[in-house]
Backbone atoms as SQL, in Angstrom:
CREATE TABLE atoms (id INTEGER PRIMARY KEY, chain TEXT, resi INTEGER, resn TEXT, atom TEXT, x REAL, y REAL, z REAL);
INSERT INTO atoms VALUES
  (1, 'A', 1, 'MET', 'N', 103.963, 110.550, 106.105),
  (2, 'A', 1, 'MET', 'CA', 103.121, 111.614, 105.802),
  (3, 'A', 1, 'MET', 'C', 101.689, 111.536, 105.286),
  (4, 'A', 2, 'ALA', 'N', 100.613, 111.684, 105.830),
  (5, 'A', 2, 'ALA', 'CA', 99.085, 111.490, 105.773),
  (6, 'A', 2, 'ALA', 'C', 99.449, 112.652, 105.009),
  (7, 'A', 3, 'TRP', 'N', 98.052, 112.360, 103.379),
  (8, 'A', 3, 'TRP', 'CA', 97.794, 113.107, 102.327),
  (9, 'A', 3, 'TRP', 'C', 96.556, 113.557, 102.799),
  (10, 'A', 4, 'GLY', 'N', 96.476, 112.934, 103.649),
  (11, 'A', 4, 'GLY', 'CA', 94.603, 113.760, 104.591),
  (12, 'A', 4, 'GLY', 'C', 93.939, 113.769, 103.112),
  (13, 'A', 5, 'ALA', 'N', 92.605, 115.007, 102.818),
  (14, 'A', 5, 'ALA', 'CA', 91.650, 114.643, 102.397),
  (15, 'A', 5, 'ALA', 'C', 91.934, 115.447, 100.944),
  (16, 'A', 6, 'LYS', 'N', 93.053, 115.381, 100.392),
  (17, 'A', 6, 'LYS', 'CA', 93.309, 115.365, 99.131),
  (18, 'A', 6, 'LYS', 'C', 92.395, 114.116, 98.004),
  (19, 'A', 7, 'SER', 'N', 92.379, 114.695, 97.451),
  (20, 'A', 7, 'SER', 'CA', 91.413, 113.681, 96.317),
  (21, 'A', 7, 'SER', 'C', 93.059, 113.348, 95.241),
  (22, 'A', 8, 'ARG', 'N', 92.172, 111.692, 94.857),
  (23, 'A', 8, 'ARG', 'CA', 93.678, 110.882, 93.691),
  (24, 'A', 8, 'ARG', 'C', 94.059, 112.480, 92.857),
  (25, 'A', 9, 'HIS', 'N', 93.673, 112.944, 92.036),
  (26, 'A', 9, 'HIS', 'CA', 93.734, 113.861, 91.227),
  (27, 'A', 9, 'HIS', 'C', 95.461, 114.938, 92.200),
  (28, 'A', 10, 'GLU', 'N', 94.769, 115.380, 92.776),
  (29, 'A', 10, 'GLU', 'CA', 95.508, 116.653, 94.240),
  (30, 'A', 10, 'GLU', 'C', 96.590, 115.948, 94.389),
  (31, 'A', 11, 'ARG', 'N', 96.920, 114.523, 94.684),
  (32, 'A', 11, 'ARG', 'CA', 98.073, 113.806, 94.951),
  (33, 'A', 11, 'ARG', 'C', 98.928, 112.919, 93.751),
  (34, 'A', 12, 'GLY', 'N', 98.334, 113.627, 92.123),
  (35, 'A', 12, 'GLY', 'CA', 99.386, 113.603, 91.166),
  (36, 'A', 12, 'GLY', 'C', 99.147, 112.315, 90.677),
  (37, 'A', 13, 'TYR', 'N', 97.875, 111.378, 90.921),
  (38, 'A', 13, 'TYR', 'CA', 97.502, 110.264, 90.513),
  (39, 'A', 13, 'TYR', 'C', 96.499, 110.500, 89.273),
  (40, 'A', 14, 'ASP', 'N', 97.221, 111.044, 87.954),
  (41, 'A', 14, 'ASP', 'CA', 96.110, 111.425, 87.328),
  (42, 'A', 14, 'ASP', 'C', 96.205, 109.952, 85.939),
  (43, 'A', 15, 'SER', 'N', 95.655, 110.834, 84.906),
  (44, 'A', 15, 'SER', 'CA', 95.897, 109.775, 83.182),
  (45, 'A', 15, 'SER', 'C', 97.177, 109.526, 82.866),
  (46, 'A', 16, 'ALA', 'N', 98.263, 110.459, 83.510),
  (47, 'A', 16, 'ALA', 'CA', 99.524, 109.928, 83.006),
  (48, 'A', 16, 'ALA', 'C', 99.792, 108.901, 84.039),
  (49, 'A', 17, 'TRP', 'N', 99.349, 108.734, 85.167),
  (50, 'A', 17, 'TRP', 'CA', 100.113, 107.965, 86.218),
  (51, 'A', 17, 'TRP', 'C', 99.641, 106.698, 85.604),
  (52, 'A', 18, 'VAL', 'N', 97.989, 106.863, 85.132),
  (53, 'A', 18, 'VAL', 'CA', 97.449, 105.531, 85.099),
  (54, 'A', 18, 'VAL', 'C', 98.513, 104.730, 83.711),
  (55, 'A', 19, 'LYS', 'N', 99.132, 105.251, 83.068),
  (56, 'A', 19, 'LYS', 'CA', 99.501, 104.812, 82.119),
  (57, 'A', 19, 'LYS', 'C', 101.033, 103.741, 82.769),
  (58, 'A', 20, 'VAL', 'N', 101.716, 104.801, 83.522),
  (59, 'A', 20, 'VAL', 'CA', 103.052, 104.568, 83.675),
  (60, 'A', 20, 'VAL', 'C', 102.438, 103.462, 85.141),
  (61, 'A', 21, 'ARG', 'N', 101.744, 102.845, 85.531),
  (62, 'A', 21, 'ARG', 'CA', 101.245, 102.147, 86.695),
  (63, 'A', 21, 'ARG', 'C', 100.975, 101.439, 85.799),
  (64, 'A', 22, 'ASN', 'N', 100.030, 101.125, 84.634),
  (65, 'A', 22, 'ASN', 'CA', 99.971, 99.816, 83.839),
  (66, 'A', 22, 'ASN', 'C', 101.019, 99.540, 83.478),
  (67, 'A', 23, 'GLU', 'N', 102.105, 100.490, 82.797),
  (68, 'A', 23, 'GLU', 'CA', 103.372, 99.791, 82.088),
  (69, 'A', 23, 'GLU', 'C', 104.597, 99.447, 83.109),
  (70, 'A', 24, 'VAL', 'N', 104.029, 99.946, 84.672),
  (71, 'A', 24, 'VAL', 'CA', 104.603, 99.018, 85.763),
  (72, 'A', 24, 'VAL', 'C', 104.291, 97.480, 86.018),
  (73, 'A', 25, 'MET', 'N', 102.917, 97.331, 86.292),
  (74, 'A', 25, 'MET', 'CA', 102.355, 96.006, 86.496),
  (75, 'A', 25, 'MET', 'C', 102.225, 95.128, 84.929),
  (76, 'A', 26, 'ARG', 'N', 102.402, 95.058, 84.402),
  (77, 'A', 26, 'ARG', 'CA', 102.842, 95.255, 82.836),
  (78, 'A', 26, 'ARG', 'C', 105.111, 94.339, 82.991),
  (79, 'A', 27, 'ARG', 'N', 105.797, 94.963, 83.307),
  (80, 'A', 27, 'ARG', 'CA', 107.425, 94.880, 83.871),
  (81, 'A', 27, 'ARG', 'C', 107.357, 93.969, 84.221),
  (82, 'A', 28, 'ASP', 'N', 106.115, 94.146, 85.966),
  (83, 'A', 28, 'ASP', 'CA', 106.488, 93.343, 86.465),
  (84, 'A', 28, 'ASP', 'C', 106.054, 92.285, 86.547),
  (85, 'A', 29, 'CYS', 'N', 105.255, 91.928, 85.909),
  (86, 'A', 29, 'CYS', 'CA', 104.374, 91.277, 85.789),
  (87, 'A', 29, 'CYS', 'C', 102.716, 90.517, 86.448),
  (88, 'A', 30, 'GLY', 'N', 102.580, 91.926, 87.710),
  (89, 'A', 30, 'GLY', 'CA', 101.469, 91.806, 88.021),
  (90, 'A', 30, 'GLY', 'C', 102.104, 90.832, 89.294),
  (91, 'A', 31, 'LEU', 'N', 103.221, 90.577, 89.455),
  (92, 'A', 31, 'LEU', 'CA', 103.650, 89.739, 90.853),
  (93, 'A', 31, 'LEU', 'C', 104.142, 91.184, 91.784),
  (94, 'A', 32, 'CYS', 'N', 103.844, 90.911, 93.837),
  (95, 'A', 32, 'CYS', 'CA', 104.215, 91.898, 94.288),
  (96, 'A', 32, 'CYS', 'C', 106.233, 91.291, 93.932),
  (97, 'A', 33, 'GLN', 'N', 106.966, 92.314, 93.995),
  (98, 'A', 33, 'GLN', 'CA', 108.184, 92.376, 93.652),
  (99, 'A', 33, 'GLN', 'C', 108.692, 92.090, 95.512),
  (100, 'A', 34, 'THR', 'N', 108.200, 93.025, 96.298),
  (101, 'A', 34, 'THR', 'CA', 108.977, 92.475, 98.228),
  (102, 'A', 34, 'THR', 'C', 108.730, 91.074, 97.934),
  (103, 'A', 35, 'CYS', 'N', 107.472, 90.605, 97.889),
  (104, 'A', 35, 'CYS', 'CA', 107.451, 89.117, 97.600),
  (105, 'A', 35, 'CYS', 'C', 108.517, 88.188, 96.654),
  (106, 'A', 36, 'LYS', 'N', 108.430, 88.557, 95.408),
  (107, 'A', 36, 'LYS', 'CA', 109.208, 88.097, 94.840),
  (108, 'A', 36, 'LYS', 'C', 110.936, 88.165, 95.555),
  (109, 'A', 37, 'ARG', 'N', 111.248, 89.029, 96.222),
  (110, 'A', 37, 'ARG', 'CA', 112.743, 89.356, 96.598),
  (111, 'A', 37, 'ARG', 'C', 112.432, 88.198, 97.770),
  (112, 'A', 38, 'ALA', 'N', 111.133, 87.920, 98.331),
  (113, 'A', 38, 'ALA', 'CA', 111.774, 87.179, 99.456),
  (114, 'A', 38, 'ALA', 'C', 111.132, 85.656, 99.442),
  (115, 'A', 39, 'GLY', 'N', 111.381, 84.699, 98.283),
  (116, 'A', 39, 'GLY', 'CA', 111.189, 83.881, 97.281),
  (117, 'A', 39, 'GLY', 'C', 109.778, 83.503, 97.844),
  (118, 'A', 40, 'ARG', 'N', 108.747, 84.400, 97.194),
  (119, 'A', 40, 'ARG', 'CA', 107.387, 84.178, 97.371),
  (120, 'A', 40, 'ARG', 'C', 107.051, 85.230, 96.141),
  (121, 'A', 41, 'THR', 'N', 105.813, 84.065, 95.940),
  (122, 'A', 41, 'THR', 'CA', 104.682, 84.367, 95.210),
  (123, 'A', 41, 'THR', 'C', 103.799, 84.765, 94.897),
  (124, 'A', 42, 'THR', 'N', 103.011, 86.081, 95.020),
  (125, 'A', 42, 'THR', 'CA', 101.759, 86.874, 95.477),
  (126, 'A', 42, 'THR', 'C', 101.241, 87.976, 94.389),
  (127, 'A', 43, 'LEU', 'N', 100.090, 87.933, 94.178),
  (128, 'A', 43, 'LEU', 'CA', 99.949, 88.931, 92.708),
  (129, 'A', 43, 'LEU', 'C', 99.861, 90.447, 93.696),
  (130, 'A', 44, 'ALA', 'N', 100.088, 91.350, 92.701),
  (131, 'A', 44, 'ALA', 'CA', 100.393, 92.715, 93.512),
  (132, 'A', 44, 'ALA', 'C', 99.015, 93.370, 93.497),
  (133, 'A', 45, 'HIS', 'N', 98.991, 94.421, 94.379),
  (134, 'A', 45, 'HIS', 'CA', 97.313, 95.498, 93.913),
  (135, 'A', 45, 'HIS', 'C', 97.482, 96.246, 93.637),
  (136, 'A', 46, 'ALA', 'N', 98.892, 97.363, 93.956),
  (137, 'A', 46, 'ALA', 'CA', 99.420, 97.840, 93.835),
  (138, 'A', 46, 'ALA', 'C', 100.783, 98.566, 93.082),
  (139, 'A', 47, 'VAL', 'N', 100.941, 99.809, 92.811),
  (140, 'A', 47, 'VAL', 'CA', 102.499, 100.301, 92.292),
  (141, 'A', 47, 'VAL', 'C', 102.556, 101.276, 93.473),
  (142, 'A', 48, 'ASP', 'N', 103.920, 100.784, 93.586),
  (143, 'A', 48, 'ASP', 'CA', 104.234, 101.796, 95.056),
  (144, 'A', 48, 'ASP', 'C', 106.052, 102.770, 94.334),
  (145, 'A', 49, 'HIS', 'N', 106.259, 103.608, 95.094),
  (146, 'A', 49, 'HIS', 'CA', 106.897, 104.264, 95.080),
  (147, 'A', 49, 'HIS', 'C', 108.078, 103.777, 95.764),
  (148, 'A', 50, 'ILE', 'N', 109.139, 103.408, 95.461),
  (149, 'A', 50, 'ILE', 'CA', 110.559, 102.707, 95.918),
  (150, 'A', 50, 'ILE', 'C', 110.806, 104.089, 97.433),
  (151, 'A', 51, 'VAL', 'N', 111.518, 105.085, 96.592),
  (152, 'A', 51, 'VAL', 'CA', 111.428, 106.505, 97.118),
  (153, 'A', 51, 'VAL', 'C', 110.279, 106.974, 97.059),
  (154, 'A', 52, 'SER', 'N', 109.378, 107.342, 98.144),
  (155, 'A', 52, 'SER', 'CA', 108.253, 107.689, 98.547),
  (156, 'A', 52, 'SER', 'C', 108.269, 109.157, 98.262),
  (157, 'A', 53, 'LYS', 'N', 106.672, 109.391, 97.708),
  (158, 'A', 53, 'LYS', 'CA', 106.526, 110.704, 97.115),
  (159, 'A', 53, 'LYS', 'C', 106.968, 111.620, 98.060),
  (160, 'A', 54, 'ALA', 'N', 106.390, 111.671, 99.709),
  (161, 'A', 54, 'ALA', 'CA', 107.369, 112.221, 100.705),
  (162, 'A', 54, 'ALA', 'C', 107.835, 112.892, 100.715),
  (163, 'A', 55, 'LYS', 'N', 109.296, 111.826, 99.902),
  (164, 'A', 55, 'LYS', 'CA', 110.707, 111.726, 100.294),
  (165, 'A', 55, 'LYS', 'C', 111.608, 112.337, 99.547),
  (166, 'A', 56, 'ALA', 'N', 110.394, 111.817, 98.502),
  (167, 'A', 56, 'ALA', 'CA', 111.629, 112.863, 97.085),
  (168, 'A', 56, 'ALA', 'C', 110.689, 114.347, 96.528),
  (169, 'A', 57, 'GLU', 'N', 109.911, 114.338, 97.495),
  (170, 'A', 57, 'GLU', 'CA', 109.278, 116.229, 97.221),
  (171, 'A', 57, 'GLU', 'C', 110.313, 116.990, 98.473),
  (172, 'A', 58, 'ALA', 'N', 111.283, 116.091, 99.440),
  (173, 'A', 58, 'ALA', 'CA', 111.690, 116.715, 100.327),
  (174, 'A', 58, 'ALA', 'C', 113.477, 116.871, 99.306),
  (175, 'A', 59, 'LEU', 'N', 113.293, 115.758, 98.558),
  (176, 'A', 59, 'LEU', 'CA', 114.686, 115.863, 97.943),
  (177, 'A', 59, 'LEU', 'C', 114.875, 116.828, 97.137),
  (178, 'A', 60, 'HIS', 'N', 113.434, 117.264, 96.725),
  (179, 'A', 60, 'HIS', 'CA', 112.943, 118.199, 95.409),
  (180, 'A', 60, 'HIS', 'C', 113.301, 117.728, 94.077),
  (181, 'A', 61, 'TRP', 'N', 112.880, 116.270, 94.223),
  (182, 'A', 61, 'TRP', 'CA', 112.765, 115.571, 92.515),
  (183, 'A', 61, 'TRP', 'C', 111.592, 116.037, 92.069),
  (184, 'A', 62, 'PRO', 'N', 111.828, 116.211, 90.688),
  (185, 'A', 62, 'PRO', 'CA', 110.726, 116.870, 89.668),
  (186, 'A', 62, 'PRO', 'C', 109.779, 115.632, 89.810),
  (187, 'A', 63, 'ARG', 'N', 109.256, 115.521, 88.659),
  (188, 'A', 63, 'ARG', 'CA', 107.227, 115.016, 88.645),
  (189, 'A', 63, 'ARG', 'C', 107.969, 113.136, 87.980),
  (190, 'A', 64, 'ALA', 'N', 108.847, 114.036, 87.329),
  (191, 'A', 64, 'ALA', 'CA', 109.122, 113.241, 86.309),
  (192, 'A', 64, 'ALA', 'C', 110.276, 111.671, 86.868),
  (193, 'A', 65, 'LYS', 'N', 111.097, 112.315, 87.863),
  (194, 'A', 65, 'LYS', 'CA', 111.816, 111.823, 88.497),
  (195, 'A', 65, 'LYS', 'C', 111.391, 110.588, 89.577),
  (196, 'A', 66, 'THR', 'N', 110.148, 111.363, 90.164),
  (197, 'A', 66, 'THR', 'CA', 109.772, 110.331, 91.300),
  (198, 'A', 66, 'THR', 'C', 108.493, 109.407, 90.468),
  (199, 'A', 67, 'ASP', 'N', 107.953, 109.163, 89.960),
  (200, 'A', 67, 'ASP', 'CA', 106.981, 108.515, 89.047),
  (201, 'A', 67, 'ASP', 'C', 107.854, 108.006, 87.653),
  (202, 'A', 68, 'HIS', 'N', 108.875, 108.471, 87.512),
  (203, 'A', 68, 'HIS', 'CA', 109.698, 107.334, 86.601),
  (204, 'A', 68, 'HIS', 'C', 109.408, 105.867, 86.614),
  (205, 'A', 69, 'PRO', 'N', 109.579, 104.795, 85.832),
  (206, 'A', 69, 'PRO', 'CA', 109.533, 103.328, 86.105),
  (207, 'A', 69, 'PRO', 'C', 110.137, 102.734, 86.691),
  (208, 'A', 70, 'SER', 'N', 111.223, 102.987, 86.821),
  (209, 'A', 70, 'SER', 'CA', 113.126, 103.340, 87.638),
  (210, 'A', 70, 'SER', 'C', 112.537, 103.070, 89.255),
  (211, 'A', 71, 'ASN', 'N', 111.249, 103.928, 89.787),
  (212, 'A', 71, 'ASN', 'CA', 111.125, 104.448, 91.277),
  (213, 'A', 71, 'ASN', 'C', 109.381, 103.355, 91.501),
  (214, 'A', 72, 'LEU', 'N', 109.545, 103.013, 91.008),
  (215, 'A', 72, 'LEU', 'CA', 107.951, 102.167, 91.147),
  (216, 'A', 72, 'LEU', 'C', 108.408, 100.775, 90.696),
  (217, 'A', 73, 'GLU', 'N', 107.501, 99.738, 91.822),
  (218, 'A', 73, 'GLU', 'CA', 107.959, 98.555, 91.747),
  (219, 'A', 73, 'GLU', 'C', 106.179, 98.033, 92.162),
  (220, 'A', 74, 'ALA', 'N', 105.399, 96.711, 91.481),
  (221, 'A', 74, 'ALA', 'CA', 104.296, 96.861, 91.613),
  (222, 'A', 74, 'ALA', 'C', 104.825, 95.296, 93.431),
  (223, 'A', 75, 'ILE', 'N', 103.456, 95.726, 93.779),
  (224, 'A', 75, 'ILE', 'CA', 103.310, 95.365, 95.666),
  (225, 'A', 75, 'ILE', 'C', 102.075, 94.969, 95.952),
  (226, 'A', 76, 'CYS', 'N', 101.787, 93.662, 96.776),
  (227, 'A', 76, 'CYS', 'CA', 100.796, 93.377, 97.761),
  (228, 'A', 76, 'CYS', 'C', 100.698, 94.498, 98.746),
  (229, 'A', 77, 'ASN', 'N', 98.667, 94.290, 98.934),
  (230, 'A', 77, 'ASN', 'CA', 98.146, 95.020, 100.013),
  (231, 'A', 77, 'ASN', 'C', 98.813, 94.743, 101.125),
  (232, 'A', 78, 'PRO', 'N', 99.181, 93.665, 101.918),
  (233, 'A', 78, 'PRO', 'CA', 100.060, 93.352, 103.027),
  (234, 'A', 78, 'PRO', 'C', 101.365, 94.247, 103.356),
  (235, 'A', 79, 'CYS', 'N', 102.332, 93.927, 101.792),
  (236, 'A', 79, 'CYS', 'CA', 103.970, 94.666, 101.743),
  (237, 'A', 79, 'CYS', 'C', 103.595, 96.136, 101.805),
  (238, 'A', 80, 'HIS', 'N', 102.859, 96.274, 101.197),
  (239, 'A', 80, 'HIS', 'CA', 102.393, 97.638, 100.540),
  (240, 'A', 80, 'HIS', 'C', 102.641, 98.780, 102.264),
  (241, 'A', 81, 'LEU', 'N', 101.374, 97.996, 103.188),
  (242, 'A', 81, 'LEU', 'CA', 101.083, 98.718, 104.241),
  (243, 'A', 81, 'LEU', 'C', 102.428, 98.600, 105.186),
  (244, 'A', 82, 'VAL', 'N', 103.087, 97.351, 105.034),
  (245, 'A', 82, 'VAL', 'CA', 103.774, 97.199, 105.894),
  (246, 'A', 82, 'VAL', 'C', 104.948, 98.296, 105.678),
  (247, 'A', 83, 'LYS', 'N', 104.958, 98.659, 104.281),
  (248, 'A', 83, 'LYS', 'CA', 106.395, 99.774, 103.895),
  (249, 'A', 83, 'LYS', 'C', 105.880, 100.897, 104.516),
  (250, 'A', 84, 'THR', 'N', 104.555, 101.287, 103.792),
  (251, 'A', 84, 'THR', 'CA', 103.904, 102.664, 104.994),
  (252, 'A', 84, 'THR', 'C', 104.542, 102.731, 105.798),
  (253, 'A', 85, 'GLU', 'N', 103.533, 102.277, 106.780),
  (254, 'A', 85, 'GLU', 'CA', 104.175, 101.791, 108.378),
  (255, 'A', 85, 'GLU', 'C', 105.611, 102.359, 108.529),
  (256, 'A', 86, 'ALA', 'N', 106.468, 101.643, 107.844),
  (257, 'A', 86, 'ALA', 'CA', 107.611, 101.504, 108.279),
  (258, 'A', 86, 'ALA', 'C', 108.117, 103.374, 107.461),
  (259, 'A', 87, 'GLU', 'N', 107.814, 103.659, 107.272),
  (260, 'A', 87, 'GLU', 'CA', 107.985, 104.805, 106.061),
  (261, 'A', 87, 'GLU', 'C', 107.824, 106.417, 107.222),
  (262, 'A', 88, 'GLN', 'N', 106.519, 106.345, 107.926),
  (263, 'A', 88, 'GLN', 'CA', 105.511, 106.870, 109.151),
  (264, 'A', 88, 'GLN', 'C', 105.861, 106.836, 109.966),
  (265, 'A', 89, 'GLY', 'N', 107.065, 105.782, 110.348),
  (266, 'A', 89, 'GLY', 'CA', 107.802, 105.558, 111.596),
  (267, 'A', 89, 'GLY', 'C', 107.086, 104.745, 112.639),
  (268, 'A', 90, 'LYS', 'N', 105.513, 103.996, 112.174),
  (269, 'A', 90, 'LYS', 'CA', 105.218, 103.097, 112.941),
  (270, 'A', 90, 'LYS', 'C', 105.373, 101.383, 112.840),
  (271, 'A', 91, 'ARG', 'N', 105.152, 101.697, 114.123),
  (272, 'A', 91, 'ARG', 'CA', 105.781, 100.156, 114.866),
  (273, 'A', 91, 'ARG', 'C', 105.040, 99.354, 115.006),
  (274, 'A', 92, 'LYS', 'N', 104.659, 97.915, 114.080),
  (275, 'A', 92, 'LYS', 'CA', 103.295, 96.780, 115.700),
  (276, 'A', 92, 'LYS', 'C', 103.697, 96.948, 116.262),
  (277, 'A', 93, 'ARG', 'N', 103.007, 96.149, 117.721),
  (278, 'A', 93, 'ARG', 'CA', 103.529, 95.303, 118.645),
  (279, 'A', 93, 'ARG', 'C', 103.540, 94.119, 118.377),
  (280, 'A', 94, 'PRO', 'N', 104.145, 92.735, 118.731),
  (281, 'A', 94, 'PRO', 'CA', 104.215, 92.059, 118.859),
  (282, 'A', 94, 'PRO', 'C', 102.936, 91.465, 118.712),
  (283, 'A', 95, 'ARG', 'N', 102.589, 90.321, 118.373),
  (284, 'A', 95, 'ARG', 'CA', 100.945, 89.750, 118.113),
  (285, 'A', 95, 'ARG', 'C', 101.255, 88.967, 119.454),
  (286, 'A', 96, 'LYS', 'N', 100.315, 88.084, 120.052),
  (287, 'A', 96, 'LYS', 'CA', 100.094, 87.856, 121.186),
  (288, 'A', 96, 'LYS', 'C', 99.581, 86.593, 120.257),
  (289, 'A', 97, 'VAL', 'N', 100.136, 85.985, 121.264),
  (290, 'A', 97, 'VAL', 'CA', 99.242, 84.153, 120.648),
  (291, 'A', 97, 'VAL', 'C', 99.274, 83.446, 121.446),
  (292, 'A', 98, 'ILE', 'N', 97.757, 83.308, 121.930),
  (293, 'A', 98, 'ILE', 'CA', 97.092, 82.335, 122.761),
  (294, 'A', 98, 'ILE', 'C', 96.830, 80.868, 122.763),
  (295, 'A', 99, 'GLY', 'N', 97.588, 79.958, 123.742),
  (296, 'A', 99, 'GLY', 'CA', 97.274, 78.436, 123.657),
  (297, 'A', 99, 'GLY', 'C', 96.183, 77.874, 123.699),
  (298, 'A', 100, 'ASP', 'N', 96.489, 76.778, 123.499),
  (299, 'A', 100, 'ASP', 'CA', 94.898, 75.992, 123.682),
  (300, 'A', 100, 'ASP', 'C', 94.297, 76.211, 124.951),
  (301, 'A', 101, 'ASP', 'N', 94.998, 76.485, 126.269),
  (302, 'A', 101, 'ASP', 'CA', 94.370, 76.218, 127.340),
  (303, 'A', 101, 'ASP', 'C', 93.812, 77.982, 127.416),
  (304, 'A', 102, 'GLY', 'N', 94.222, 78.936, 126.712),
  (305, 'A', 102, 'GLY', 'CA', 93.749, 80.000, 126.846),
  (306, 'A', 102, 'GLY', 'C', 94.959, 81.253, 127.289),
  (307, 'A', 103, 'TRP', 'N', 95.690, 80.651, 127.540),
  (308, 'A', 103, 'TRP', 'CA', 96.595, 81.498, 128.003),
  (309, 'A', 103, 'TRP', 'C', 97.939, 81.785, 127.002),
  (310, 'A', 104, 'PRO', 'N', 98.130, 82.960, 126.987),
  (311, 'A', 104, 'PRO', 'CA', 99.600, 83.643, 126.410),
  (312, 'A', 104, 'PRO', 'C', 100.363, 83.037, 126.680),
  (313, 'A', 105, 'LEU', 'N', 100.817, 83.012, 125.168),
  (314, 'A', 105, 'LEU', 'CA', 102.337, 81.808, 124.969),
  (315, 'A', 105, 'LEU', 'C', 103.656, 82.617, 124.675);
């Protein structure tokens, strides 16, 4: 679900969110938890909802449950992009690799 032209405050990212975000980043030591589960160490750039805000809304979760630290984790930009695209039903086409001779492999 795209949020369109709504401001961050209209989407629920107000000063209360900033406090929770900072708490989660401290808890997760500023590291991407998706990468950590895969055995990599990567700095996180965002805090992500494990159950997305759109799905939580469909499940009629209150904001306190949606934005609770147990439903949040630190995440890096590449992992966040992959997760968001998957949640939106988007699929990436396989990347074409070009050999030294200029032909696709």
